[in-house]
N, C-alpha and C positions, 0 to 999 in steps of 0.2 A: 504494500500500500504506500502511496506517495506520502511524503512528510507533511504535506499541507492538507491531507484528508485523514485526520486522526480518527480512531475508533471511538465513537461517542459513548460506548459502554464504560470505558475506563479512562476517559479524558480527565475526569476529576475523581475524587474519592469514590470507590465503588463498594465500600463496606459501610456498615452502619456507624452510628455516632455514640460516644460514651455517655453514660447516664450523667445528668447534671440538671440543676434547677436554678432558675432565676426568678425574681419578681418582675412584673411589668413596670416600665418598659425594659426589654432586654438590652444588655450592653455588649459591645463588641469584645472588649478586653476579657470579659467573663465567659465568652463563648469559645468552646474548644471542640474541634480544631477551628482555627481562624477561617471565617468565610472569605471567599475570593471575590472581591469587588472589581477586579480588573486593574488593580493598582499597577501591576507590572506587565499586563498583557494587552490592554485595550489600546488600539492605535486609531487616532482620529484622522479624518480626511476632509475636514472643513465643510461637512454637510450641513452644519447648523451655524455657519459663520454669521455673527452679528445678531443672533436671536437672544431673547431674554426669557429665562425660564424660572418658574416657581415650582418647587417640589415639596409637598408635604411628606413628613416622615423621611426627610432626605439625609439624615445623619448617619444611618447605618443600613445594612441589608440591601434590599433592592433599591431603595432610594439613594444610597451612597453610590452604587454601581451606575445608576442613571446619571447622577451628578458628575461623576468622573467622566463618563462617556460624553455627556453634553459639553463639558468644558473642553475636552480634547477635540470635539467637533466644532469649537469656536463660539459657544454660547456663554453668556453670563448667567450665573446660577444663584438663586436664593433658596435656602433650605429651611424648612420648618421642623421644629423638634421640641420635645419636652425639655424643661429646664434641667432636669436631672440627666439629660443626654448631652450636656454641653461638651464633655470631653470628646465624645464621638463626633459631634458637630464640628468642633475645632479641627479634628483630624481631616474631616471631609473638606472643610473650607481651605485648609492648607493644600490639599490636592487640587482643588479648583484653581487657586491662585498660582500654583506652580505652572499652570498652562497659560498664564498671563491674562486670565479672565477675572472679571469682578465676581466677588462672592459676598453673600449676605446671610447672616444668621438671624433667625426669627424664633425666639424661644417662647413657648406657651402651649396651651392645650386647645386643639381645634374644636373641642366640645363647647368652648366659650365662644358664643356667637360674635361678640365684639372683636375678639382676637382673630378668629377665623376670617373675619371680614377685613380687618385692618391690614393683614399681611399682604393683601392685594395692593392697597394704596402704598404701603411701605416699599414693596418691590417696584412698583411703577415709578415712585419718586426716586429710588436709588438708581434705577437702570434707565429711566426715561421712557418706560413703556413695558409692555408684557406681551409675549408672543406664544408661550407654551405654558400650560398649567397641567402639572402632573399631580393627580389626586391619589396619593399613595399611602397616607397614614392609615393605620389599622390596629385593631385590638382583637385578640382571640383568647379563649381559655377553654380548657378541657372540662367536659361535663360527664360525671359518672352517673348516668341515668337521667332521663328527662325530668323526673320528679325532683332532682337536686339542682335544677337550674335556679340560681339565685337572682332575684330581681335587680340587685345592685350591679352584678356582673352583666346581666342582659342589657341593662340600661347603658352601661359603658360601651358595650359592643355597638348598639344602635346609634348612640350619640357620636361616637368616634367615626364609625364607618359610613354612616348615612348623614346625620345632621351636619357634622363637620365638613363633609364633602359638599353638601348642598350650600352651606354658608359661603364657602370659598368660591365655588363655581358661580353662584348667583352674583357675588360681588365682582368677579372678573368679567363675566359675560358682556356687560354693556360696553366695556372698554376694548374688547378684542377686535382686531382689524381683519379684513380678508386675508387668508393665508395662515391665521393663527390656529392653534389646535388645543383641545382638551383631551388628556389621556388619563384613564382611570386604571388603577391596579385592581382588577377583579380577582377571580380565582377559579380553579377547577371545581372548587366547592360549590359554585353556583350551579353546576351541572351534575356533579356526583357528590351530593352532600353526605358528610359523615355524621352519624347521630351525636357523637361527642362534641361536634362543633355546630350544632343545629342553629343557634342564633347567628353565629358568624356566617354560615352558609346562606341563611336567609338574607343577610345584608348584601352578600356578594351577588345573589340573584337579583336583588333590587338595583344594584349598581349596573348590571347588564341592561335592565329596563331603562334606567336613566340614560345610558349611552345611546340606546336605540331611539328613544323619544327625543332627546335633545339634538341628536344628529339631524333629524328631520327639520327641526326649526332652524338650527344653526346653519344648515347648508344654504339657505337663502341668503345668508350674509357672507358666505365663503369661508365659514369656520368649520373645521372638521372635529368630530368627537368620536373617539375610539377607546378601546380597552385592551389591556394585556391580561391574560388569564394564566398566572403561574400555576404549576403543579407543586410538588414538595420541594421547597428551596431552603437551603441551610442558611438561616439568618438568626440573629439574636431573639427573634420572636418565637422560635421553636423551643429552645430550652426554657423560655418564659411562659410556655403554654400550659404547663402542669402535667406533661406526660411522664410516665414512669420509664425506668431504664430499658425495659424490653421494647417499648414503643420507639425510643430513640435509637436503639440498636438496629432496628429494622426500617428506620425512616427512609422513605423513597424507594425501597427495594421492591415495591409492588408495581412499579412502572415498567412498561415494556423495555426501556433501556436499563432497568435493574439498579438504578441508583438515584439519589437525590441530586437536584441541580444546585448550581452556585449562582449567586446574584449576578456575576459577570456574564452568565449565559443568557440573561434577560435584556441586557443593555441594548443590544442591537435592535430588538423589537421596538423599544422606546425611541431610539434614534430614528428608525425608519418612519414611525408614525408622526414624528415631529418635523420630518424633513420634506422637501419638495418631491422626493421620490414617492411619497404617499399622497400625492395631490388628488387622486381619485379614490382614496380609501377613507370612508366615513361610515359610522354605525357598525364598525367591525370589532370583533373580539379575536385577538391573536392568541392562540394557545401555545404556551411554552411549558410543556407538561411532561416531558420525557416519554411521550407517546400515549399518554392517557387521553381518551376521547372527551370532547365537550358534548 
């Protein structure tokens, strides 16, 4: 096989992950092994030159991988994160600035309507406008039986994954120009929901409906709305979900490719959707699932 066509089954870690626990939000330094965000592997080609992007949940995991890729493709990047994730955010900001791009840290909780709204005006003020909105912030937790679903946790899932998304999208929408795009991080859970993630899966299905509905309206203004649906991806969210050692040991091994994905393997999908290459792509959900069907 040619060197430039590696076997995707063993391109990254093809065994499970060691047992570990974190509280939400998960942190990169406490996640073992380290997720691959593309720090040493992603190569930019100027596909997003001059664009200005806002990424919620941009400090670690998928959000960090997207931030790195966007900066290396020529975009200025603002990242939204919880205050307790400042260390992760600072590391991501350093990677953005290393590419000669502007970087902005916005610390707060997207469940707070005023904060989730103000991050749009703050980004526009810092960068002189806004072209790409990546709605990526999310919360999930494991449920041991539906009867054990706690209202407080359920409320946090819905407020983070849906309310926060709607607040930011609604604030950004009037200011987006033709050619701009909104990109949502959905999930394979929208299509293959796990009982232990029932409330999370419900929000991901709702996000798909959001994308399809808004794409119809936004198309008349030349704005594209799409989603990426990840499968099992190794990020700090995973050890902070509450799964036991056995679940982590087998994480991702039920995919056709036989392993979990890394955040870096999603970056290209987000770059494509934000770029002129996707000029005729709207209302779409791109699966990056290791072969799991949507």
